[in-house]
DSSP file (Angstrom, degrees, kcal/mol; ACC not computed):
  #  RESIDUE AA STRUCTURE BP1 BP2  ACC     N-H-->O    O-->H-N    N-H-->O    O-->H-N    TCO  KAPPA ALPHA  PHI   PSI    X-CA   Y-CA   Z-CA
    1    1 A M              0   0    0      0, 0.0     2,-0.5     0, 0.0    84,-0.0   0.000 360.0 360.0 360.0 126.7    0.0    0.0    0.0
    2    2 A V        +     0   0    0      1,-0.2    82,-0.2    83,-0.0     3,-0.1  -0.643 360.0 162.8 -79.9 123.4    1.4    3.4   -1.1
    3    3 A E        +     0   0    0     80,-3.6     2,-0.3    -2,-0.5    81,-0.2   0.523  66.8  21.4-115.7 -13.6    1.5    5.8    1.8
    4    4 A A  E    S-a   84   0A   0     79,-1.7    81,-1.7     1,-0.1    -1,-0.3  -0.984  72.9-121.1-153.0 154.2    4.0    8.4    0.4
    5    5 A E  E    S-     0   0A   0     -2,-0.3    81,-2.4    79,-0.2    80,-0.5   0.955  87.5  -7.5 -64.7 -53.3    5.2    9.4   -3.0
    6    6 A R  E     +a   86   0A   0     79,-0.2    33,-0.3    78,-0.2     2,-0.3  -0.990  68.8 141.3-148.3 154.3    9.0    8.7   -2.5
    7    7 A G  E     -a   87   0A   0     79,-1.8    81,-2.1    -2,-0.3     2,-0.4  -0.990  44.4 -86.1-175.6 176.2   11.4    7.9    0.2
    8    8 A Y  E     -ab  88  40A   0     31,-2.8    33,-2.9    -2,-0.3     2,-0.4  -0.815  33.6-157.9-102.0 137.8   14.5    6.0    1.4
    9    9 A L  E     -ab  89  41A   0     79,-2.5    81,-2.9    -2,-0.4     2,-0.4  -0.957   6.3-170.9-121.3 134.9   14.2    2.5    2.7
   10   10 A I  E     -ab  90  42A   0     31,-2.7    33,-3.1    -2,-0.4     2,-0.5  -0.990  10.9-153.6-126.9 125.1   16.8    0.8    5.0
   11   11 A V  E     +ab  91  43A   0     79,-0.7    81,-0.6    -2,-0.4     2,-0.4  -0.867  19.4 178.4 -95.0 128.5   16.7   -2.9    5.9
   12   12 A A        +     0   0    0     31,-2.7     2,-0.5    -2,-0.5    34,-0.4  -0.857  11.1 164.3-139.1 101.5   18.4   -3.5    9.2
   13   13 A E        -     0   0    0     -2,-0.4    58,-0.1    31,-0.2     7,-0.1  -0.971  34.6-129.5-114.8 117.8   18.6   -7.0   10.7
   14   14 A N        -     0   0    0     -2,-0.5     2,-0.2     5,-0.1     5,-0.2  -0.264  21.4-162.1 -64.4 150.2   21.1   -7.3   13.6
   15   15 A T        -     0   0    0      3,-2.6    54,-0.1    54,-0.1     5,-0.1  -0.694  38.7 -95.4-119.1 177.7   23.7  -10.0   13.6
   16   16 A E  S    S+     0   0    0     -2,-0.2     3,-0.1     1,-0.2    -2,-0.0   0.828 125.6  34.7 -62.8 -30.1   25.8  -11.4   16.4
   17   17 A S  S    S+     0   0    0      1,-0.2     2,-0.4     0, 0.0    -1,-0.2   0.640 118.3  46.1-101.2 -16.0   28.6   -9.1   15.5
   18   18 A T        -     0   0    0     -5,-0.1    -3,-2.6     4,-0.0     2,-1.2  -0.990  59.2-146.5-138.7 134.0   26.8   -5.9   14.2
   19   19 A D     >  +     0   0    0     -2,-0.4     4,-1.6    -5,-0.2     3,-0.3  -0.749  25.7 173.3 -92.4  86.5   24.0   -3.8   15.4
   20   20 A Y  H  > S+     0   0    0     -2,-1.2     4,-2.6     1,-0.2    -1,-0.2   0.746  73.7  62.7 -70.8 -23.3   22.6   -2.8   12.0
   21   21 A V  H  > S+     0   0    0      2,-0.2     4,-1.9     1,-0.2    -1,-0.2   0.910 104.6  47.7 -66.3 -40.6   19.6   -1.1   13.6
   22   22 A A  H  > S+     0   0    0     -3,-0.3     4,-2.0     2,-0.2    -2,-0.2   0.889 111.6  51.2 -64.5 -38.8   22.0    1.4   15.3
   23   23 A C  H  X S+     0   0    0     -4,-1.6     4,-2.4     1,-0.2    -2,-0.2   0.921 108.6  51.1 -62.2 -43.7   23.7    1.8   11.9
   24   24 A A  H  X S+     0   0    0     -4,-2.6     4,-2.8     1,-0.2    -2,-0.2   0.863 107.2  53.9 -63.0 -36.2   20.4    2.5   10.2
   25   25 A L  H  X S+     0   0    0     -4,-1.9     4,-2.3     2,-0.2    -1,-0.2   0.920 109.1  47.6 -63.8 -44.1   19.6    5.1   12.9
   26   26 A A  H  X S+     0   0    0     -4,-2.0     4,-1.9     2,-0.2    -2,-0.2   0.901 112.9  49.5 -63.2 -41.0   22.9    6.9   12.1
   27   27 A L  H  X S+     0   0    0     -4,-2.4     4,-2.1    65,-0.3    69,-0.3   0.939 110.3  49.7 -62.4 -47.9   22.2    6.7    8.4
   28   28 A A  H  X S+     0   0    0     -4,-2.8     4,-2.6     1,-0.2    -2,-0.2   0.894 110.2  50.8 -59.9 -41.2   18.7    8.1    8.9
   29   29 A K  H  X S+     0   0    0     -4,-2.3     4,-1.7     1,-0.2    -1,-0.2   0.875 108.6  52.0 -65.0 -36.6   20.0   11.0   11.0
   30   30 A S  H  X S+     0   0    0     -4,-1.9     4,-1.0     2,-0.2    -2,-0.2   0.870 111.0  47.7 -68.8 -35.0   22.6   11.8    8.3
   31   31 A I  H >X S+     0   0    0     -4,-2.1     4,-2.6     1,-0.2     3,-0.6   0.948 112.7  47.8 -66.6 -48.9   19.9   11.9    5.6
   32   32 A K  H 3< S+     0   0    0     -4,-2.6    -2,-0.2     1,-0.2    -1,-0.2   0.787 103.4  63.5 -65.3 -27.5   17.6   14.2    7.8
   33   33 A L  H 3< S+     0   0    0     -4,-1.7    -1,-0.2    -5,-0.2    -2,-0.2   0.902 117.4  27.0 -61.0 -41.5   20.5   16.5    8.5
   34   34 A H  H << S+     0   0    0     -4,-1.0    -2,-0.2    -3,-0.6    -1,-0.2   0.714 137.5  27.3 -95.1 -24.9   20.8   17.4    4.8
   35   35 A T    ><  +     0   0    0     -4,-2.6     3,-2.1    -5,-0.1    -1,-0.2  -0.681  65.7 180.0-139.2  80.3   17.2   16.8    3.8
   36   36 A P  T 3  S+     0   0    0      0, 0.0    -4,-0.1     0, 0.0    -1,-0.1   0.757  81.7  52.4 -58.1 -27.3   14.9   17.3    6.8
   37   37 A N  T 3  S+     0   0    0      2,-0.1    -5,-0.1    -5,-0.0    -2,-0.0   0.438  80.3 123.6 -90.1   1.5   11.7   16.5    4.8
   38   38 A A    <   -     0   0    0     -3,-2.1     2,-0.4    -7,-0.2   -31,-0.1  -0.329  60.0-131.1 -61.9 142.0   13.0   13.2    3.5
   39   39 A K        -     0   0    0    -33,-0.3   -31,-2.8    14,-0.1     2,-0.4  -0.822  25.5-169.7 -95.8 135.0   10.8   10.2    4.2
   40   40 A I  E     -b    8   0A   0     -2,-0.4    15,-1.8   -33,-0.2    14,-1.7  -0.990   9.3-165.4-132.2 132.2   12.6    7.2    5.7
   41   41 A C  E     -bc   9  55A   0    -33,-2.9   -31,-2.7    -2,-0.4     2,-0.5  -0.967   6.7-156.5-116.7 129.5   11.3    3.7    6.2
   42   42 A L  E     -bc  10  56A   0     13,-2.6    15,-3.1    -2,-0.5     2,-0.6  -0.908   4.3-161.1-101.9 129.0   13.2    1.2    8.4
   43   43 A V  E     +bc  11  57A   0    -33,-3.1   -31,-2.7    -2,-0.5     2,-0.3  -0.957  35.4 129.3-111.1 117.7   12.5   -2.5    7.7
   44   44 A T        -     0   0    0     13,-2.4    15,-0.2    -2,-0.6   -31,-0.2  -0.980  61.6-129.8-159.5 161.6   13.4   -4.7   10.6
   45   45 A S  S    S+     0   0    0    -33,-0.3   -32,-0.1    -2,-0.3    18,-0.0   0.432  85.1  92.2 -95.9  -1.4   12.2   -7.4   12.9
   46   46 A K  S    S-     0   0    0    -34,-0.4     2,-0.5     1,-0.0    -2,-0.1  -0.658  87.7-108.0 -91.1 147.0   13.3   -5.4   16.0
   47   47 A P        +     0   0    0      0, 0.0     2,-0.4     0, 0.0    -2,-0.1  -0.637  45.1 177.0 -72.8 125.6   11.0   -3.0   17.8
   48   48 A V        +     0   0    0     -2,-0.5     2,-0.3    -4,-0.1    -6,-0.1  -0.997  17.8 177.1-134.9 128.9   12.1    0.5   17.0
   49   49 A D        +     0   0    0     -2,-0.4     7,-0.0     3,-0.0     3,-0.0  -0.710  29.3 134.4-132.7  81.5   10.5    3.7   18.2
   50   50 A D    >   -     0   0    0     -2,-0.3     3,-1.8     3,-0.1    -2,-0.0  -0.998  52.2-138.5-131.2 130.4   12.5    6.7   17.0
   51   51 A P  T 3  S+     0   0    0      0, 0.0    -1,-0.1     0, 0.0     0, 0.0   0.611  95.5  77.5 -67.0 -10.0   11.0    9.8   15.3
   52   52 A V  T 3  S+     0   0    0      2,-0.0     2,-0.5   -13,-0.0   -12,-0.2   0.797  86.5  71.7 -66.9 -25.8   13.7    9.9   12.7
   53   53 A F    <   -     0   0    0     -3,-1.8   -12,-0.2     1,-0.2     3,-0.1  -0.802  64.5-166.4 -92.0 125.7   12.0    7.1   11.0
   54   54 A D  S    S+     0   0    0    -14,-1.7     2,-0.3    -2,-0.5   -13,-0.2   0.787  80.9  20.0 -78.1 -28.6    8.7    8.0    9.3
   55   55 A F  E     -c   41   0A   0    -15,-1.8   -13,-2.6     2,-0.0     2,-0.4  -0.998  61.5-167.4-139.8 140.2    7.8    4.4    8.9
   56   56 A V  E     +c   42   0A   0     -2,-0.3   -13,-0.2   -15,-0.2   -15,-0.0  -0.987  18.9 180.0-126.9 121.4    9.0    1.2   10.6
   57   57 A R  E     -c   43   0A   0    -15,-3.1   -13,-2.4    -2,-0.4     2,-0.1  -0.914  23.7-126.4-122.3 144.9    7.9   -2.0    9.0
   58   58 A P        -     0   0    0      0, 0.0   -13,-0.2     0, 0.0     3,-0.0  -0.452  45.6 -87.2 -77.9 162.0    8.5   -5.6    9.8
   59   59 A L    >   -     0   0    0    -15,-0.2     3,-1.7     1,-0.2     4,-0.1  -0.620  41.4-138.7 -64.6 119.8   10.0   -8.0    7.3
   60   60 A P  T 3  S+     0   0    0      0, 0.0    -1,-0.2     0, 0.0     3,-0.1   0.796  98.9  29.3 -57.6 -30.1    6.8   -9.1    5.5
   61   61 A F  T 3  S-     0   0    0      1,-0.3    -2,-0.1    13,-0.1    16,-0.0   0.136 117.3-109.4-117.9  19.1    7.9  -12.7    5.3
   62   62 A G    <   -     0   0    0     -3,-1.7     2,-0.6    15,-0.0    -1,-0.3   0.049  52.8 -43.6  79.8 170.4   10.1  -12.8    8.4
   63   63 A D        -     0   0    0      1,-0.2    11,-0.0    -4,-0.1     8,-0.0  -0.649  47.2-164.4 -76.8 115.1   13.9  -13.1    8.8
   64   64 A N  S    S+     0   0    0     -2,-0.6    -1,-0.2     1,-0.3     3,-0.1   0.512  87.0  37.6 -80.5  -4.1   15.1  -15.7    6.3
   65   65 A A    >   +     0   0    0      3,-0.1     3,-1.6     1,-0.1    -1,-0.3  -0.397  66.2 157.2-141.1  60.9   18.5  -16.0    8.0
   66   66 A P  T 3  S+     0   0    0      0, 0.0    -1,-0.1     0, 0.0    -2,-0.1   0.760  80.4  37.4 -64.1 -25.0   17.8  -15.7   11.8
   67   67 A N  T 3  S+     0   0    0     -3,-0.1     2,-0.3     3,-0.1   -52,-0.1  -0.036 106.7  83.0-114.7  31.1   21.0  -17.6   12.8
   68   68 A S    <   -     0   0    0     -3,-1.6    -3,-0.1     1,-0.1   -52,-0.0  -0.933  68.5-140.1-134.7 154.2   23.3  -16.2   10.2
   69   69 A D  S    S+     0   0    0     -2,-0.3     2,-1.2     1,-0.1     3,-0.1   0.449  86.6  91.5 -86.4  -2.3   25.4  -13.1    9.5
   70   70 A W        +     0   0    0      1,-0.2     3,-0.5    -5,-0.1    -1,-0.1  -0.723  44.4 156.5 -96.7  87.6   24.3  -13.2    5.9
   71   71 A K    >   +     0   0    0     -2,-1.2     3,-2.1     1,-0.2     4,-0.2   0.461  46.2  94.1 -94.0  -2.7   21.2  -11.0    6.0
   72   72 A L  G >   +     0   0    0      1,-0.3     3,-1.8     2,-0.2     4,-0.3   0.731  68.8  77.5 -62.2 -18.9   21.2  -10.0    2.3
   73   73 A C  G 3  S+     0   0    0     -3,-0.5    -1,-0.3     1,-0.3     3,-0.2   0.591  88.5  58.8 -68.7  -6.8   18.8  -12.8    1.7
   74   74 A N  G X  S+     0   0    0     -3,-2.1     3,-1.9     1,-0.1    -1,-0.3   0.550  78.5  91.1 -92.5  -9.5   16.1  -10.6    3.2
   75   75 A D  G X  S+     0   0    0     -3,-1.8     3,-1.9     1,-0.3     4,-0.3   0.783  71.3  69.2 -61.9 -29.5   16.5   -7.8    0.6
   76   76 A W  G >  S+     0   0    0     -4,-0.3     3,-0.9     1,-0.3    -1,-0.3   0.736  87.8  69.9 -60.4 -20.6   13.9   -9.2   -1.8
   77   77 A Q  G X> S+     0   0    0     -3,-1.9     4,-1.6     1,-0.2     3,-1.2   0.616  73.3  84.8 -75.1 -11.9   11.2   -8.3    0.8
   78   78 A V  H <> S+     0   0    0     -3,-1.9     4,-2.2     1,-0.3    -1,-0.2   0.832  81.2  63.0 -61.4 -30.4   11.7   -4.5    0.3
   79   79 A F  H <4 S+     0   0    0     -3,-0.9    -1,-0.3    -4,-0.3    -2,-0.2   0.806 111.6  37.3 -63.4 -28.1    9.3   -4.7   -2.7
   80   80 A Y  H <4 S+     0   0    0     -3,-1.2    -1,-0.2    -4,-0.2    -2,-0.2   0.691 119.4  47.6 -93.7 -23.1    6.5   -5.8   -0.3
   81   81 A A  H  < S+     0   0    0     -4,-1.6    -2,-0.2   -24,-0.1    -3,-0.2   0.732  81.3 106.9 -92.6 -25.2    7.5   -3.6    2.7
   82   82 A S     <  -     0   0    0     -4,-2.2     5,-0.1    -5,-0.2   -73,-0.0  -0.326  48.9-163.6 -64.9 131.2    8.1   -0.2    1.1
   83   83 A P        +     0   0    0      0, 0.0   -80,-3.6     0, 0.0   -79,-1.7   0.358  65.4  91.9 -88.4   5.5    5.3    2.4    1.8
   84   84 A F  E     -a    4   0A   0    -82,-0.2   -79,-0.2   -81,-0.2   -78,-0.2  -0.725  69.0-146.2-106.3 148.4    6.6    4.5   -1.1
   85   85 A R  E    S+     0   0A   0    -81,-1.7     2,-0.5   -80,-0.5   -79,-0.2   0.881 102.8  32.3 -71.6 -39.2    5.6    4.7   -4.8
   86   86 A Q  E    S-a    6   0A   0    -81,-2.4   -79,-1.8   -82,-0.2     2,-0.4  -0.985  83.2-174.0-119.0 126.8    9.3    5.5   -5.6
   87   87 A T  E     -a    7   0A   0     -2,-0.5     2,-0.6   -81,-0.2   -79,-0.2  -0.964  20.8-163.6-127.7 134.9   11.9    3.9   -3.3
   88   88 A I  E     -a    8   0A   0    -81,-2.1   -79,-2.5    -2,-0.4     2,-0.5  -0.976  21.3-149.6-110.9 116.8   15.6    4.2   -3.0
   89   89 A K  E     -a    9   0A   0     -2,-0.6     2,-0.3   -81,-0.2   -79,-0.2  -0.735  16.0-171.0 -88.1 129.7   17.0    1.3   -0.9
   90   90 A L  E     -a   10   0A   0    -81,-2.9   -79,-0.7    -2,-0.5     2,-0.3  -0.868  26.0-111.7-118.0 153.1   20.1    2.1    1.1
   91   91 A E  E >   -a   11   0A   0     -2,-0.3     3,-1.0   -81,-0.1   -79,-0.1  -0.645  25.8-127.5 -82.0 141.3   22.4   -0.2    3.0
   92   92 A A  T 3  S+     0   0    0    -81,-0.6   -65,-0.3    -2,-0.3     2,-0.1   0.774 102.4  63.4 -61.9 -28.9   22.3    0.3    6.8
   93   93 A D  T 3  S+     0   0    0    -67,-0.1    -1,-0.3   -66,-0.1     2,-0.3  -0.050  85.3 102.1 -93.0  35.6   26.0    0.8    7.2
   94   94 A M    <   -     0   0    0     -3,-1.0     2,-0.4    -2,-0.1    -4,-0.0  -0.721  53.8-155.6-108.7 162.0   26.2    4.0    5.1
   95   95 A I        -     0   0    0     -2,-0.3   -68,-0.1   -65,-0.1   -67,-0.1  -0.991  13.5-141.8-132.2 138.9   26.5    7.6    6.1
   96   96 A I        -     0   0    0     -2,-0.4   -62,-0.1   -69,-0.3     4,-0.1  -0.893  13.1-172.3-103.5 111.6   25.3   10.4    3.7
   97   97 A P        +     0   0    0      0, 0.0     2,-0.3     0, 0.0    -1,-0.1   0.592  69.7   6.5 -83.0  -9.9   27.7   13.4    3.8
   98   98 A H  S    S-     0   0    0    -63,-0.0   -64,-0.1     0, 0.0   -63,-0.1  -0.950 101.5 -56.6-158.2 172.8   25.5   15.7    1.7
   99   99 A S        -     0   0    0     -2,-0.3     3,-0.1   -65,-0.2   -68,-0.1  -0.265  34.3-172.5 -59.2 140.1   22.1   15.8    0.1
  100  100 A I    >   +     0   0    0    -69,-0.1     3,-2.1     1,-0.1     4,-0.4   0.087  51.0 116.4-117.1  19.6   21.3   13.0   -2.3
  101  101 A E  T >>  +     0   0    0      1,-0.3     3,-1.4     2,-0.2     4,-0.6   0.792  65.1  69.4 -59.4 -28.5   18.0   14.5   -3.5
  102  102 A H  H 3> S+     0   0    0      1,-0.3     4,-1.9     2,-0.2    -1,-0.3   0.689  81.3  76.9 -64.9 -16.1   19.5   14.8   -7.0
  103  103 A W  H <> S+     0   0    0     -3,-2.1     4,-3.0     1,-0.2    -1,-0.3   0.865  85.6  61.3 -60.4 -35.2   19.4   11.0   -7.2
  104  104 A W  H <> S+     0   0    0     -3,-1.4     4,-1.8    -4,-0.4    -1,-0.2   0.925 105.8  45.3 -59.8 -44.3   15.6   11.1   -7.8
  105  105 A T  H  X S+     0   0    0     -4,-0.6     4,-0.7     1,-0.2    -1,-0.2   0.905 113.6  50.1 -64.5 -42.1   16.1   13.1  -11.0
  106  106 A M  H >< S+     0   0    0     -4,-1.9     3,-0.8     1,-0.2     4,-0.2   0.918 112.0  47.1 -62.7 -43.6   18.9   10.8  -12.1
  107  107 A F  H >< S+     0   0    0     -4,-3.0     3,-1.5     1,-0.2    -1,-0.2   0.793 100.1  66.4 -71.9 -28.0   16.8    7.7  -11.5
  108  108 A E  H 3< S+     0   0    0     -4,-1.8    -1,-0.2     1,-0.3    -2,-0.2   0.759  97.5  56.7 -64.1 -22.5   13.8    9.0  -13.3
  109  109 A K  T <<        0   0    0     -3,-0.8    -1,-0.3    -4,-0.7    -2,-0.2   0.543 360.0 360.0 -85.4  -7.9   15.8    8.9  -16.6
  110  110 A K    <         0   0    0     -3,-1.5    -1,-0.2    -4,-0.2    -2,-0.2   0.402 360.0 360.0-105.2 360.0   16.5    5.2  -16.2
C-alpha cells in the first residue's frame, strides 16, 4: 500500500557481530541532517520507536536467516515492505555526507 510518494528504505537486521539497527539510525540522521523533509522507512524485525523514521515495517515474510550473519537474503522483501511509490534502498552501514536528492532526477531517466 502506497503511503507516500517517495522515500528512502533501509533494511536492518542485527547479527551477532553488528547492530545494524544502530547503523540505520545513524544513516537516517545523516539523511535528515541534509534533507529534513525526506521520508525514511526502516524494515526490521526489531521493535524501534525513533521519530527519525517516518515508517517502521517488519520484514513481511520474516527473517530468512535468523541464525546467520548473511542478511542480504532478506532484501527481496523490500518490494513488499516499502510504503513509497518510488523507493531508494540504502544499506544500513552507510552515512550520507550531503544531500542525495538529485538521485531522484537521475533515476527518473532510467
